[in-house]
C-alpha positions in Angstrom: 0.0 0.0 0.0 1.2 3.5 -0.8 2.6 5.8 1.8 -0.2 8.2 2.6 1.7 10.2 5.1 0.1 8.8 8.2 -3.4 8.5 6.7 -5.0 5.1 6.7 -7.2 3.8 3.7 -10.3 1.9 4.7 -9.6 2.7 8.4 -10.5 4.9 11.3 -7.8 7.4 11.0 -8.4 8.6 7.4 -8.5 12.4 7.2 -8.5 12.8 11.0 -12.2 13.4 11.1 -14.9 11.3 12.6 -18.6 10.4 12.4 -18.6 9.1 15.9 -22.1 9.0 17.4 -23.7 10.2 14.1 -26.9 8.5 12.8 -26.9 7.6 9.1 -30.0 6.5 7.2 -28.7 4.7 4.1 -30.8 3.3 1.3 -29.6 0.2 -0.4 -27.0 -0.5 2.4 -27.2 -4.3 2.3 -24.4 -4.5 -0.4 -22.1 -2.7 -2.7 -21.3 1.0 -2.3 -24.0 1.6 0.2 -22.6 -1.0 2.5 -19.0 0.2 2.0 -20.2 3.7 3.2 -21.8 2.1 6.1 -18.8 0.3 7.1 -16.5 3.3 6.8 -18.9 5.2 9.1 -19.2 2.2 11.5 -15.4 2.3 11.9 -15.8 5.7 13.5 -18.7 4.4 15.9 -21.6 5.6 14.0 -25.2 4.5 14.1 -26.4 3.0 10.7 -30.1 2.4 9.6 -29.9 -0.1 6.8 -32.9 0.6 4.6 -33.0 -2.1 1.9 -35.3 -4.6 0.4 -33.2 -7.8 0.8 -34.0 -9.7 3.9 -33.6 -13.3 2.5 -30.4 -14.3 0.7 -30.3 -14.0 -3.1 -27.8 -16.2 -4.9 -27.4 -13.6 -7.7 -26.9 -10.6 -5.2 -25.2 -11.6 -2.0 -26.0 -9.7 1.1 -29.0 -8.9 3.3 -29.9 -6.2 5.7 -29.1 -8.7 8.5 -25.6 -9.8 7.2 -24.8 -6.1 6.7 -25.9 -5.4 10.2 -23.5 -8.0 11.5 -20.7 -6.5 9.5 -21.4 -3.0 10.6 -21.5 -4.0 14.2 -18.3 -6.0 13.9 -16.7 -2.8 12.4 -17.6 -0.8 15.5 -20.9 0.7 14.7 -24.5 0.2 15.8 -26.9 -1.2 13.2 -30.7 -1.2 12.6 -31.7 -3.5 9.8 -34.9 -2.2 8.2 -36.7 -4.0 5.3 -37.8 -1.2 3.1 -39.1 -0.6 -0.5 -38.3 3.0 -1.0 -40.9 3.2 -3.7 -43.5 3.0 -0.8 -43.7 6.3 1.0 -45.5 4.7 4.1 -42.6 2.2 4.4 -40.0 4.9 4.2 -41.7 7.1 6.8 -42.1 4.1 9.2 -38.4 3.2 8.7 -37.3 6.9 9.4 -39.5 6.9 12.6 -37.9 3.6 13.8 -34.4 5.1 13.2 -35.2 8.1 15.2 -36.8 6.0 18.0 -33.7 3.7 18.1 -30.9 6.4 17.8 -32.6 9.7 18.8 -32.4 11.5 15.6 -31.0 11.5 12.0 -27.8 13.4 11.1 -27.1 12.0 7.5 -29.1 10.5 4.7 -27.4 8.6 2.0 -29.5 8.2 -1.0 -27.7 5.1 -2.5 -30.4 2.7 -3.7 -30.7 2.6 -7.5 -32.1 0.4 -10.2 -30.4 0.1 -13.6 -31.2 -1.3 -17.0 -28.9 -0.1 -19.8 -31.5 -0.8 -22.5 -32.6 1.3 -25.5 -36.2 2.6 -25.6 -37.8 -0.3 -27.6 -36.2 -2.8 -25.3 -37.3 -1.2 -22.1 -40.7 -2.5 -20.8 -42.7 0.1 -19.0 -42.5 -2.0 -15.9 -38.7 -1.6 -16.0 -39.1 2.1 -16.6 -41.3 2.4 -13.6 -38.9 0.4 -11.5 -36.0 2.7 -12.3 -38.0 6.0 -11.9 -39.7 4.6 -8.7 -36.3 3.7 -6.9 -34.0 6.3 -8.4 -35.9 9.5 -8.6 -39.0 8.9 -6.6 -37.1 6.9 -3.8 -34.6 9.7 -3.5 -37.3 12.3 -3.1 -39.3 10.1 -0.7 -36.3 9.4 1.7 -35.2 13.1 1.6 -38.7 14.2 2.4 -39.0 11.8 5.3 -35.7 12.6 6.8 -35.6 16.4 6.4 -37.6 17.3 9.4 -35.0 15.4 11.5 -32.1 16.8 9.5 -33.3 20.2 10.3 -32.6 19.5 14.0 -29.2 17.9 13.5 -25.9 19.8 14.2 -24.1 19.2 10.9 -26.8 17.6 8.6 -26.0 16.1 5.2 -27.9 14.5 2.4 -25.5 12.7 0.1 -26.8 11.1 -3.2 -25.0 8.7 -5.3 -25.7 10.3 -8.6 -23.9 11.9 -11.6 -23.2 15.4 -12.7 -25.9 16.6 -15.0 -24.3 16.1 -18.4 -26.7 16.7 -21.3 -24.5 15.4 -24.0 -26.9 13.2 -26.1 -24.4 10.2 -26.0 -25.5 9.7 -22.4 -29.1 9.3 -23.5 -28.7 7.6 -26.8 -28.3 4.0 -25.6 -30.3 4.0 -22.3 -32.6 7.0 -22.2 -34.9 5.5 -19.5 -32.0 4.9 -17.1 -30.5 8.3 -17.8 -33.8 10.1 -17.1 -34.2 8.1 -13.8 -30.7 8.7 -12.6 -30.7 12.3 -13.5 -33.9 12.6 -11.4 -31.7 11.9 -8.5 -29.3 14.6 -9.6 -32.0 17.1 -10.2 -33.3 16.5 -6.6 -29.7 17.3 -5.3 -29.7 20.6 -7.5 -33.1 21.7 -6.2 -32.9 20.7 -2.5 -29.4 22.2 -2.1 -30.9 25.6 -2.7 -34.1 25.0 -1.0 -32.5 23.9 2.2 -29.3 26.1 2.1 -30.7 28.5 4.7 -31.3 25.6 7.0 -27.7 24.7 6.9 -28.5 21.2 5.4 -25.8 20.1 2.9 -27.2 18.4 -0.2 -24.5 17.0 -2.5 -24.0 14.3 -5.1 -21.1 11.9 -5.4 -20.1 9.8 -8.4 -17.1 7.6 -9.0 -14.6 8.6 -11.6 -14.2 4.9 -12.7 -16.5 1.9 -12.7 -16.8 0.3 -9.3 -16.9 -3.4 -8.8 -20.1 -4.6 -7.1 -22.4 -7.5 -7.3 -24.8 -5.5 -9.2 -22.3 -4.8 -11.8 -21.8 -8.5 -12.5 -25.4 -8.7 -13.3 -25.1 -6.3 -16.2 -23.4 -8.9 -18.4 -19.7 -7.9 -18.4 -20.4 -4.1 -18.8 -16.7 -3.7 -17.4 -14.4 -6.5 -16.5 -13.5 -6.6 -12.8 -9.8 -6.0 -13.6 -10.7 -2.5 -15.0 -12.7 -1.5 -11.9 -12.0 0.0 -8.5 -13.2 -1.1 -5.1 -16.3 0.4 -3.4 -14.0 1.7 -0.7 -12.9 4.7 -2.8 -16.4 5.9 -2.8 -16.8 5.3 0.9 -13.6 7.2 1.8 -14.8 10.2 -0.5 -18.3 10.1 1.2 -16.7 10.1 4.6 -14.7 13.2 3.6 -17.8 15.0 2.4 -19.9 14.0 5.5 -17.4 15.4 8.0 -17.3 18.8 6.3 -19.2 21.8 7.5 -22.7 21.4 6.1 -23.1 25.2 5.7 -19.9 25.5 3.7 -20.1 22.6 1.4 -23.4 22.1 -0.4 -24.9 21.9 -3.9 -21.8 20.2 -5.3 -21.7 17.2 -7.8 -18.5 15.7 -6.5 -16.3 13.1 -8.1 -14.6 10.5 -5.7 -11.1 11.2 -7.0 -11.5 15.0 -6.7 -12.7 14.8 -3.2 -9.9 12.6 -2.1 -7.3 14.8 -3.7 -8.7 17.7 -1.7 -8.0 15.6 1.4 -4.4 15.0 0.3 -4.8 11.5 -1.3 -3.1 11.3 -4.7 -2.2 7.7 -5.1 -5.3 5.7 -6.0 -3.7 2.3 -6.8 -4.7 0.9 -3.4 -8.3 1.2 -4.5 -7.9 -0.8 -7.7 -9.2 -4.3 -8.0 -6.0 -5.2 -10.0 -3.4 -2.4 -9.6 -1.7 -1.4 -12.9 -4.7 -2.3 -15.1 -6.4 0.4 -17.2 -9.5 1.6 -15.6 -12.9 2.3 -17.3 -14.5 5.7 -16.7 -17.9 5.5 -15.2 -21.1 6.4 -17.1 -21.7 10.1 -17.7 -18.0 11.0 -17.5 -15.5 11.1 -20.4 -15.9 9.0 -23.4 -18.4 6.2 -23.8 -16.4 2.9 -23.5 -17.6 0.3 -26.1 -17.7 -2.3 -23.3 -20.8 -0.7 -21.8 -22.9 -1.6 -24.7 -21.3 -4.9 -25.7 -19.9 -3.5 -29.0 -16.6 -4.3 -30.6 
């Protein structure tokens, strides 16, 4: 591992800042990036509400709210597993109230849950469109709306949404217009709520990885990007930690990229985050050029 001048990757001392005692409500925290963010906060001694659908093991997508809870508590945090379909506003509200009852409030909301189908218009059933819109745009709005009354009472409140910068280049719509519309719905919520709640001191930001991140969900996309060309979810988790420990009144309305955030914290060597150090990395969707691998073309 590279010398990071006393900083520790994937550990408690990174950046010298802490989320100790903070309560995070994280959608989709049973696996992938959401779980990585939860584990990073748990290492500080944070409280984590795991708001996700998976309560029973799925052979295609490993990880449940209960297995994530065990990992979070083993990492040093307190966990509250909550089976929630964020498309259902009543379920979201009930989960938020359970979180407040368990931990006394909510300091941070992570809008991580997302549905993806990189399909063109004629190959996207309306049922799939509704799923992506319901989870991505509507779910982000529902979770934000339910958490905001408690965030307004928090000392350093943050909403962090895992969504891309708003890039209107047609190439990001051409091959998967339904997904782009749904994902940009999350980003538009960031854009609007950052201004709406700026006077309340609630930071509302987006975070997106510079390169493709290896998760179980990625594997289900049929080789969109080989693992050797990806980074680990921990790079996003460390960037999220850096944002969430910043002053909410001084840092809001940003569409942050994980690499840029880490550079601001003094990290310049990203090889430890690579699945296979030394391999070329594929840029993520909505950034740079469109890699042919995303669409299975030669």
